[in-house]
C-alpha positions in Angstrom: -4.0 -18.4 -12.0 -5.0 -15.0 -11.0 -7.8 -14.4 -13.5 -9.9 -12.4 -11.2 -9.1 -9.5 -8.9 -8.3 -11.1 -5.4 -10.4 -9.2 -2.7 -7.5 -8.7 -0.2 -4.5 -7.0 -1.8 -1.2 -5.5 -0.5 -0.3 -1.8 -1.0 3.1 -0.6 -1.4 2.3 3.2 -0.9 4.6 4.5 1.7 6.6 1.4 2.0 10.2 2.6 2.4 12.5 1.6 -0.3 15.0 0.1 1.8 12.1 -2.2 3.2 10.2 -2.8 0.1 11.9 -5.9 -1.1 11.6 -7.9 2.0 8.0 -6.5 2.6 7.0 -7.8 -0.8 8.6 -11.2 -0.1 6.8 -11.4 3.3 3.5 -10.3 2.0 3.8 -13.1 -0.7 4.9 -15.6 2.2 1.9 -14.4 4.2 -0.4 -15.4 1.5 -1.1 -12.0 -0.5 -1.4 -12.7 -4.3 -2.5 -9.3 -5.1 0.2 -6.6 -5.1 -0.7 -3.0 -5.6 2.3 -0.8 -7.0 2.9 2.6 -8.6 5.7 4.5 -10.3 5.1 7.3 -8.0 5.7 5.2 -4.9 9.4 5.1 -5.8 9.9 1.3 -4.7 9.0 -0.7 -7.7 12.8 -2.0 -8.2 12.8 -3.4 -4.7 9.1 -4.8 -4.7 10.4 -6.5 -8.2 13.4 -7.8 -6.1 11.2 -9.4 -3.5 8.8 -10.9 -6.1 11.6 -12.3 -7.9 13.0 -13.9 -4.8 9.4 -15.4 -3.6 9.3 -16.8 -7.4 12.8 -18.3 -7.1 12.2 -19.8 -3.5 9.0 -21.7 -5.1 6.7 -19.7 -2.9 4.6 -18.6 -5.9 4.5 -18.6 -9.8 4.1 -15.4 -11.6 0.7 -16.8 -13.1 -0.6 -16.7 -9.4 0.0 -13.2 -8.9 -2.0 -10.2 -9.5 0.3 -7.3 -9.9 -0.9 -3.7 -10.6 0.9 -0.5 -11.4 -0.1 2.9 -12.3 0.7 5.5 -15.1 1.9 8.7 -13.2 0.7 12.2 -14.3 3.8 13.2 -16.2 3.4 10.2 -18.7 -0.2 11.2 -19.9 0.7 12.3 -23.4 0.1 9.3 -25.7 3.7 9.2 -26.8 4.7 8.6 -23.4 2.1 6.1 -21.9 4.1 3.1 -23.2 7.4 4.5 -21.8 5.9 4.8 -18.3 4.3 1.2 -18.5 7.8 -0.2 -19.7 9.7 1.6 -16.9 7.6 0.0 -14.4 7.7 -3.3 -16.0 11.5 -3.0 -16.1 11.8 -2.1 -12.4 9.3 -4.7 -11.4 11.1 -7.5 -13.5 8.1 -8.5 -15.1 6.8 -9.2 -18.8 3.4 -8.0 -18.3 1.1 -6.5 -15.7 -2.2 -7.8 -14.6 -3.7 -4.3 -14.3 -2.2 -0.9 -15.2 -4.3 2.3 -14.0 -4.3 5.8 -14.7 -3.0 7.0 -11.3 -4.8 10.5 -11.5 -7.1 12.4 -13.9 -4.3 14.9 -13.8 -2.0 15.6 -16.8 1.5 17.1 -15.7 4.2 18.2 -18.2 6.3 15.4 -19.3 9.6 14.9 -17.3 12.3 12.4 -18.8 13.2 9.5 -16.8 16.8 10.3 -17.2 16.0 13.9 -15.6 14.2 12.5 -12.5 12.3 9.4 -11.7 9.7 9.2 -10.2 9.0 12.6 -11.2 6.6 13.3 -8.5 4.4 16.4 -8.4 6.6 19.5 -8.9 8.0 20.2 -12.3 11.2 21.7 -11.2 11.9 21.2 -7.6 15.1 23.5 -7.8 13.0 26.5 -8.5 9.9 25.4 -6.5 7.9 25.9 -9.6 5.0 24.1 -8.6 2.9 21.6 -10.6 2.8 22.4 -14.4 -0.2 21.3 -16.2 -0.3 19.7 -19.4 -2.9 19.9 -22.1 -3.8 16.3 -22.6 -7.3 15.0 -22.7 -8.0 11.9 -20.6 -9.6 10.4 -23.9 -6.1 10.6 -25.5 -4.3 8.9 -22.5 -6.8 6.1 -22.7 -6.5 5.5 -26.4 -2.6 4.9 -25.6 -3.6 2.7 -22.5 -5.8 0.5 -24.9 -2.6 0.0 -27.2 -0.8 -1.3 -24.1 -3.4 -4.2 -24.0 -3.3 -4.7 -27.7 0.7 -5.0 -27.4 0.4 -7.5 -24.4 2.3 -5.1 -21.8 -1.0 -5.4 -19.5 -3.7 -7.8 -19.4 -6.3 -5.0 -18.1 -6.5 -1.2 -17.9 -8.5 1.1 -15.4 -8.3 4.3 -13.6 -7.8 5.9 -10.0 -9.6 8.8 -8.3 -12.0 9.5 -11.0 -15.5 10.9 -10.3 -18.9 9.9 -11.6 -18.9 12.3 -14.5 -15.3 11.3 -15.7 -16.6 7.3 -15.4 -19.5 8.3 -17.8 -17.3 10.0 -20.0 -14.8 7.2 -20.1 -17.4 4.5 -21.0 -18.6 6.8 -23.9 -15.2 6.6 -25.7 -13.4 3.4 -24.4 -13.2 0.6 -26.8 -11.2 -1.5 -24.2 -13.7 -1.8 -21.1 -12.1 -0.4 -18.0 -11.6 -3.3 -15.6 -11.2 -1.5 -12.3 -11.8 1.9 -10.5 -9.5 2.5 -7.8 -10.6 5.1 -5.3 -10.5 6.1 -1.4 -13.0 4.2 0.4 -13.6 3.5 4.2 -16.4 3.9 6.8 -15.7 7.6 6.8 -15.9 8.1 3.0 -18.3 5.2 2.0 -18.7 6.5 -1.8 -21.8 4.5 -2.1 -23.1 6.2 -5.3 -19.8 6.2 -7.1 -19.4 2.5 -6.2 -22.7 1.7 -7.4 -22.2 3.5 -10.7 -19.0 1.7 -11.5 -20.7 -1.8 -10.7 -23.5 -0.7 -13.0 -21.0 -0.3 -15.8 -19.2 -3.8 -15.0 -16.3 -2.0 -13.3 -14.6 -3.7 -10.2 -13.7 -1.2 -7.4 -10.5 -1.3 -5.4 -10.7 0.7 -2.1 -7.4 2.3 -0.9 -6.7 3.4 2.3 -9.5 1.1 3.6 -8.6 1.7 7.3 -9.3 5.7 6.7 -6.9 8.0 8.6 -4.1 5.5 9.6 -2.4 6.1 6.3 -2.3 9.8 6.8 -1.6 10.4 10.4 2.3 10.1 9.7 1.9 12.8 6.8 0.0 15.0 9.0 -3.0 14.8 6.9 -5.1 13.2 9.6 -5.0 13.3 13.4 -5.2 10.4 15.8 -8.6 11.2 16.8 -9.6 10.7 13.2 -9.4 6.9 13.6 -12.5 4.8 12.6 -11.1 2.0 14.9 -12.3 3.4 18.1 -16.0 4.1 16.5 -18.8 2.1 19.0 -20.2 0.4 15.9 -16.7 -1.3 15.0 -15.9 -2.0 18.6 -19.2 -3.7 19.3 -18.7 -6.1 15.9 -15.2 -6.7 16.9 -16.4 -8.2 20.3 -19.1 -10.2 18.8 -17.1 -11.8 16.2 -13.7 -12.1 18.2 -11.8 -9.9 15.7 -9.9 -6.8 15.8 -11.3 -3.6 15.0 -9.2 -3.2 12.0 -10.3 -6.6 10.7 -14.0 -5.6 11.2 -13.2 -2.4 9.1 -11.4 -4.6 6.5 -14.3 -7.0 6.6 -16.8 -4.2 5.9 -14.9 -3.1 2.6 -14.6 -6.7 1.2 -18.2 -7.5 2.2 -19.6 -4.5 0.2 -18.1 -5.6 -2.8 -14.7 -3.8 -3.0 -11.3 -5.3 -3.2 -9.0 -3.6 -0.3 -5.3 -2.9 -0.3 -4.2 -2.4 3.3 -0.5 -1.9 3.8 1.8 -2.8 6.8 5.4 -3.8 7.3 4.7 -6.3 10.0 4.4 -9.9 9.1 1.9 -10.7 12.0 -0.1 -7.6 10.9 -0.3 -8.9 7.1 -1.5 -12.1 8.3 -4.2 -10.5 10.4 -5.5 -8.4 7.7 -5.8 -11.4 5.7 -7.8 -13.3 8.3 -11.1 -11.6 7.6 -12.8 -14.5 5.2 -14.0 -16.8 8.2 -16.9 -14.7 9.3 -19.4 -12.4 7.9 -20.8 -8.8 9.4 -24.7 -9.0 10.0 -26.8 -6.7 8.1 -27.2 -4.5 10.9 -23.6 -4.4 11.6 -22.9 -3.5 7.9 -25.5 -0.7 8.1 -24.1 0.6 11.4 -20.5 0.8 10.0 -21.8 2.6 6.9 -23.7 5.1 8.7 -20.3 6.4 9.9 -19.8 8.0 6.7 -18.9 11.8 6.9 -17.7 12.2 3.4 -14.4 12.7 5.0 -11.6 12.5 2.3 -7.9 12.3 3.5 -6.3 11.9 0.0 -7.5 15.1 -1.8 -5.3 16.9 -4.4 -7.6 20.0 -3.8 -6.0 20.3 -0.2 -2.5 18.6 -0.4 -1.3 20.1 -3.8 -1.6 23.6 -2.6 -0.2 23.1 0.7 2.7 20.9 -0.6 3.1 21.9 -4.3 2.1 25.7 -4.3 -0.7 24.6 -6.7 -4.4 24.8 -6.3 -5.8 21.7 -8.1 -9.0 20.1 -7.0 -10.5 17.0 -8.8 -13.5 16.6 -6.3 -16.2 19.3 -5.8 
């Protein structure tokens, strides 16, 4: 029974739709029980097919899985939150989610599912209109998220990409306690104060892009030289423990108290990423890796939204 958030999950961001069903099946076969999905990834139907096959083949039961999905920006208005959630449930072939997150603290104008799904960022791709902001307070969105819990559509709710100010604000009005904060975090972006704040409020933290630049090179949002895996502190620990540099960085993420959601399409790499619970980094090794912090954020709407969608929309200062 997946009553607690498994520390190592599998992320489906950028998993190609044609591969997603098999990748989901192979991930479950490798031992993953925490699957991180989102409407915006455009592959929930296929992920659901992989989950269904794994359950049918007896690899796992639904109760043993922790499945997360996320509310997209265009469904923030209270009257559309349940619609967004039910669409993800339908695509994934599920009766309930273990965790449903607000994907970004960004409200965009509603796009009907029959018009375009997933709606992505641009309101009207045909006219290159850019992002169309909607006047929806986050408090209103959260209230509708709470109703999802009351109606049994998700067991827990939380947020992604929130900063400290938004977390303080959320706690001031939340009736249902936020379970999880999902943020970009890796040795180049340690986010220590934000993680500490979340923990102080009893909020779990999930780190996306736990290996840093690797998720962004193919998107031209990072260069090969941005990899943390070649840092001497990481290489030294890898040699000392007989592990790969990637395993060291992932272990650092888990050992500091965050869940991690690495992604790969290779079964051997899936198993490698899971194989990090049989050793511990020393306090000195943890400090040396944490000292690599550059406050280097790869996933920043203040950068990519203007470049890709002709809209300047920063959410981090």
